[in-house]
C-alpha positions as CSV (number, residue, x, y, z in Angstrom):
1,M,19.7,-3.2,-10.3
2,I,16.5,-3.9,-7.4
3,S,16.0,-3.2,-4.2
4,V,13.2,-4.9,-2.4
5,I,12.2,-3.5,0.7
6,I,10.3,-5.6,3.0
7,P,9.1,-3.2,6.3
8,T,8.2,-6.0,9.4
9,R,7.1,-5.3,13.0
10,N,7.0,-8.4,15.0
11,P,6.2,-10.6,11.9
12,H,4.5,-14.3,12.1
13,P,7.0,-16.7,11.5
14,G,5.4,-19.3,9.1
15,R,4.1,-15.9,7.1
16,L,7.5,-14.4,6.9
17,A,8.8,-17.8,6.0
18,Q,6.5,-17.8,2.8
19,A,7.6,-14.7,2.0
20,L,11.2,-15.1,1.7
21,A,10.9,-19.0,0.0
22,G,9.1,-16.6,-2.4
23,L,12.1,-14.5,-3.1
24,A,14.7,-17.3,-2.0
25,A,12.9,-18.5,-5.7
26,Q,13.1,-15.5,-8.4
27,T,14.9,-16.0,-11.3
28,V,16.7,-12.6,-11.7
29,P,20.2,-12.8,-11.6
30,S,21.5,-12.3,-7.6
31,S,24.0,-9.6,-8.8
32,D,20.8,-7.4,-10.1
33,W,19.2,-7.2,-6.4
34,E,19.8,-7.1,-2.6
35,V,16.9,-6.9,-0.1
36,V,16.3,-4.5,2.7
37,L,14.4,-5.6,5.8
38,V,13.4,-2.7,8.0
39,D,12.9,-4.2,11.6
40,N,10.1,-1.4,12.7
41,G,10.4,-2.0,16.0
42,S,10.0,-5.4,16.9
43,D,9.5,-6.9,20.3
44,V,12.4,-9.2,19.4
45,P,14.3,-7.7,17.5
46,L,14.9,-9.2,14.0
47,T,18.5,-10.1,12.7
48,K,19.8,-11.0,8.9
49,T,19.7,-14.8,10.1
50,A,16.5,-13.7,9.3
51,L,17.6,-13.4,5.7
52,A,19.7,-16.9,5.7
53,C,17.7,-18.4,2.6
54,L,17.9,-15.4,0.2
55,P,20.5,-15.5,-2.5
56,V,21.6,-12.0,-2.2
57,A,22.7,-8.7,-0.2
58,T,20.9,-8.6,2.9
59,R,20.7,-6.0,4.9
60,V,18.5,-4.9,8.3
61,V,18.2,-1.7,9.3
62,R,16.2,-0.9,12.1
63,E,13.7,1.8,12.5
64,P,12.0,2.7,15.8
65,S,9.4,5.3,15.0
66,T,6.5,2.9,14.8
67,G,4.7,2.9,11.3
68,L,4.2,2.0,7.9
69,T,5.4,5.3,6.2
70,P,9.0,5.8,8.6
71,A,9.5,2.2,7.9
72,R,9.2,2.0,4.2
73,L,10.9,5.9,4.1
74,A,13.9,3.9,5.9
75,G,14.0,1.0,3.1
76,I,14.2,4.0,1.0
77,N,17.4,6.2,2.5
78,A,19.2,2.6,3.2
79,A,18.0,0.9,-0.6
80,R,20.7,0.9,-3.4
81,G,18.8,-0.2,-6.3
82,D,17.7,2.1,-9.2
83,V,14.7,0.2,-8.7
84,L,12.7,-0.3,-5.4
85,V,9.9,-3.2,-4.8
86,F,7.8,-3.1,-1.5
87,V,7.4,-6.6,-0.6
88,D,5.1,-7.0,2.9
89,D,6.1,-9.6,5.4
90,D,2.9,-11.6,3.8
91,N,3.7,-11.4,0.3
92,V,4.9,-14.4,-2.0
93,L,6.2,-13.0,-5.0
94,D,5.9,-15.1,-8.1
95,R,9.1,-16.9,-9.3
96,G,9.8,-14.5,-12.1
97,Y,8.4,-11.1,-10.6
98,L,11.6,-9.1,-10.3
99,T,12.9,-10.4,-13.9
100,A,9.5,-8.5,-15.0
101,V,10.0,-5.5,-13.0
102,E,14.3,-5.6,-14.3
103,H,12.6,-5.8,-17.9
104,A,9.7,-3.3,-17.7
105,F,11.6,-0.7,-15.8
106,A,14.5,-1.2,-19.0
107,V,13.0,-0.9,-22.5
108,R,10.2,2.0,-20.4
109,P,12.1,5.3,-19.3
110,T,9.0,6.8,-18.1
111,L,7.8,4.1,-16.3
112,G,7.3,5.8,-12.3
113,A,5.3,2.8,-10.3
114,A,3.7,-0.4,-11.1
115,G,1.8,-3.1,-9.6
116,G,0.1,-6.6,-10.8
117,P,-2.4,-9.2,-10.2
118,V,-2.9,-10.0,-6.2
119,A,-4.3,-13.6,-6.0
120,P,-4.9,-14.6,-1.9
121,I,-3.8,-18.2,-0.4
122,W,-6.4,-17.4,2.8
123,E,-6.4,-19.7,6.1
124,T,-10.0,-20.6,5.7
125,T,-12.4,-20.7,3.0
126,P,-14.1,-16.6,3.3
127,P,-17.3,-16.5,3.9
128,E,-19.5,-15.7,1.3
129,W,-20.9,-12.4,2.1
130,T,-16.5,-11.4,2.2
131,R,-16.1,-11.0,-1.1
132,E,-17.4,-8.1,-1.4
133,Y,-14.7,-6.3,0.5
134,H,-11.7,-8.8,-0.8
135,G,-10.6,-5.7,-2.8
136,L,-9.9,-4.0,0.9
137,L,-7.2,-6.6,1.5
138,A,-5.1,-5.2,-2.1
139,L,-6.4,-8.3,-4.1
140,R,-7.4,-7.6,-7.4
141,D,-6.5,-9.4,-11.1
142,L,-7.2,-6.8,-13.7
143,G,-6.5,-9.8,-16.8
144,P,-3.8,-10.5,-19.1
145,E,-3.8,-6.2,-20.9
146,L,-0.8,-3.7,-20.2
147,R,-2.6,-1.3,-18.8
148,I,0.0,2.3,-18.6
149,A,-1.2,5.6,-17.5
150,R,0.6,8.9,-18.5
151,G,2.3,11.0,-15.4
152,G,1.2,14.6,-15.9
153,G,1.0,17.7,-13.0
154,K,-2.9,17.3,-13.2
155,A,-2.9,13.3,-14.2
156,P,-5.8,12.5,-12.9
157,W,-6.0,9.0,-10.3
158,P,-5.7,6.0,-12.9
159,D,-8.1,3.6,-12.0
160,F,-5.7,0.5,-12.4
161,A,-3.0,2.0,-10.4
162,P,-0.9,-0.4,-8.3
163,V,-2.0,-0.9,-5.1
164,G,1.1,-1.4,-1.9
165,A,1.7,-5.5,-1.9
166,G,4.4,-5.6,-4.7
167,L,4.6,-1.6,-5.4
168,A,7.5,-1.7,-7.4
169,V,8.9,2.3,-7.9
170,R,11.9,4.0,-9.4
171,R,14.3,5.1,-7.0
172,Y,14.5,8.9,-7.6
173,H,10.5,9.0,-7.6
174,A,10.6,7.3,-4.2
175,L,13.2,9.8,-2.9
176,A,10.7,12.4,-4.2
177,Y,8.2,11.1,-2.0
178,A,10.8,11.5,1.1
179,E,11.3,14.6,0.8
180,A,8.2,15.3,0.2
181,V,6.5,13.9,3.3
182,A,10.3,15.3,5.0
183,R,8.2,18.6,3.9
184,D,4.4,18.1,4.6
185,P,4.4,16.2,7.6
186,R,0.5,15.5,7.2
187,R,0.8,12.7,5.0
188,S,3.1,10.9,7.4
189,R,0.0,10.3,9.4
190,L,-1.9,8.6,6.1
191,D,-0.6,4.7,6.5
192,R,-0.7,2.2,9.3
193,S,0.5,2.7,13.0
194,G,-0.2,0.6,15.9
195,G,-4.3,-0.6,15.6
196,N,-4.8,2.3,13.7
197,L,-5.7,1.0,10.3
198,A,-5.4,3.7,7.9
199,S,-4.0,3.1,3.9
200,G,-3.3,6.4,2.4
201,G,0.2,6.0,1.7
202,D,0.5,3.7,-1.1
203,N,-1.6,6.3,-2.9
204,D,0.3,9.5,-1.7
205,L,3.4,7.9,-3.3
206,V,1.8,6.4,-6.3
207,F,0.5,10.1,-6.8
208,T,3.5,12.3,-5.7
209,T,4.9,10.1,-9.0
210,L,1.7,10.5,-11.7
211,H,2.6,14.1,-10.6
212,A,6.0,14.2,-11.1
213,G,5.8,12.5,-14.5
214,G,6.3,9.4,-13.7
215,D,4.0,6.5,-15.0
216,V,2.0,4.8,-13.5
217,G,1.1,0.8,-15.1
218,Y,-0.7,-2.1,-14.4
219,L,1.9,-5.4,-15.7
220,P,0.0,-8.4,-16.1
221,D,3.2,-10.3,-14.7
222,L,3.3,-9.0,-11.8
223,G,1.8,-11.6,-9.6
224,L,2.1,-12.2,-6.3
225,R,-0.2,-14.0,-3.9
226,H,-1.4,-12.6,-0.2
227,L,-1.3,-15.4,2.4
228,I,-4.9,-13.7,4.4
229,P,-4.8,-14.9,8.0
230,V,-8.7,-16.0,9.1
231,S,-8.3,-12.9,11.8
232,R,-8.8,-10.1,8.5
233,L,-11.6,-12.3,7.7
234,Q,-13.2,-11.0,10.7
235,P,-16.2,-8.2,10.3
236,T,-14.9,-5.9,13.3
237,Y,-11.6,-6.2,11.0
238,L,-12.7,-5.9,7.7
239,A,-15.4,-2.4,9.2
240,R,-12.4,-0.8,10.6
241,L,-10.4,-0.8,7.1
242,N,-13.0,0.2,5.7
243,R,-13.4,3.2,7.4
244,G,-9.7,3.8,7.3
245,I,-9.1,3.1,3.5
246,M,-12.3,5.8,3.3
247,R,-10.6,8.5,5.2
248,T,-7.4,8.2,4.1
249,W,-8.7,7.9,0.5
250,V,-10.5,11.2,0.8
251,Q,-7.5,12.6,2.8
252,V,-5.2,12.0,-0.3
253,L,-7.9,13.5,-2.8
254,A,-7.5,16.1,-1.1
255,L,-4.0,16.6,-0.7
256,H,-3.2,16.1,-4.2
257,G,-6.5,18.8,-5.6
258,Q,-8.3,15.5,-7.0
259,C,-11.2,15.1,-4.8
260,P,-15.2,14.8,-5.8
261,W,-16.5,15.5,-2.2
262,P,-17.0,18.9,-0.3
263,A,-15.6,19.0,3.1
264,I,-17.9,18.8,5.2
265,S,-17.9,20.7,9.2
266,R,-16.8,18.2,11.6
267,V,-19.6,18.2,14.2
268,S,-22.2,17.1,11.2
269,V,-20.4,13.9,10.6
270,P,-22.3,12.0,14.0
271,L,-25.8,13.6,12.2
272,R,-24.6,12.5,8.8
273,A,-23.4,9.1,10.0
274,A,-26.4,7.6,11.6
275,R,-28.3,8.6,8.6
276,A,-26.3,6.2,7.2
277,Y,-26.5,3.8,9.3
278,L,-30.1,3.7,8.8
279,R,-30.0,3.4,5.3
280,A,-27.2,1.6,4.6
281,R,-29.3,-0.6,7.2
282,A,-26.1,-1.5,9.2
283,W,-27.7,-3.7,11.7
284,R,-28.9,-6.3,9.7
285,G,-25.7,-8.3,9.0
286,P,-22.3,-8.1,8.7
287,A,-21.9,-6.8,5.1
288,E,-24.1,-3.8,5.7
289,R,-22.2,-2.7,8.9
290,V,-18.9,-2.9,6.8
291,R,-20.4,-0.8,4.2
292,W,-21.6,1.7,6.8
293,A,-17.5,1.8,8.3
294,G,-16.5,2.8,4.5
295,V,-19.5,5.4,4.4
296,L,-18.4,6.9,7.6
297,G,-14.8,6.5,6.8
298,Q,-15.8,9.3,4.3
299,F,-17.4,11.2,6.3
300,E,-14.3,11.6,8.7
301,G,-12.0,12.7,5.9
302,Q,-14.6,14.9,4.4
303,A,-14.2,16.4,7.5
304,D,-10.6,16.4,7.5
305,S,-10.6,17.9,4.1
306,A,-12.7,20.4,6.6
307,H,-9.2,21.1,8.5
308,A,-5.8,20.8,7.7
309,F,-6.0,19.0,4.6
310,A,-7.6,21.1,2.5
311,E,-5.5,24.3,3.7
312,R,-2.2,23.9,1.6
313,P,-3.5,21.4,-1.4
314,L,-0.3,20.3,-2.8
315,H,1.0,21.0,-6.5
316,M,3.5,18.6,-7.6
């Protein structure tokens, strides 16, 4: 059985409706899946009525502690399926997505986590300068070839590891991740909460799966579309996003003992940032500013690694 988990807080009605319509069109038999919508403290509480279009068993779980990590943990604890699929409230799964998930995890007993290509549905045509940063919006297409990385205690991070949009993970690996977060509060700070654009929770979950022996895969049949509003193409947003992604990426690498950058003193960050600003010529335009923000996030992550994130590296 598959559990689709949708963490959401104050969702955009139109985008949520499209995400649910994509689920309603799934080809997998209705007896083989369920939907758990996690209402992460919405101003107007969501009800089961919002899920009326779905032809499967549905539940609404309320998680008052705001943040993507608490919402995902609530979904993991409530799910009944053998495989969990995390769907954002702006993701539209291809019709055969869940059927492909069901098949992939059935025929590959060592598969722990998987994802696939993510295509955009733009609210407006993106400016050309943003092309360099489409990956920040979880957009990617690695082609038609299946890719599998074997899990193991020292397995390196694969460059085709799944993103959070549409992430499918075997239940016992998800539960192991939930237990790890409960033991180590550092990990609860790796993902988004309010206006904070930290984005490391997906990678932490996948790393945890990989180092516990679960294979990690890119499956070209797991296609979905990401609904992207114009607000996410603004230079300020992309700069904050790049900064948050890079900072938490360094933290995740340090946690799992694979960080290639040395730890640095926190007091050195402003000077390093100023030098990087000049090297990047960040005053020239939005692309340069977003690029510099990513470097700043890396420095901040390295400074974090000199403190809590390097004191107790994880050994899975």
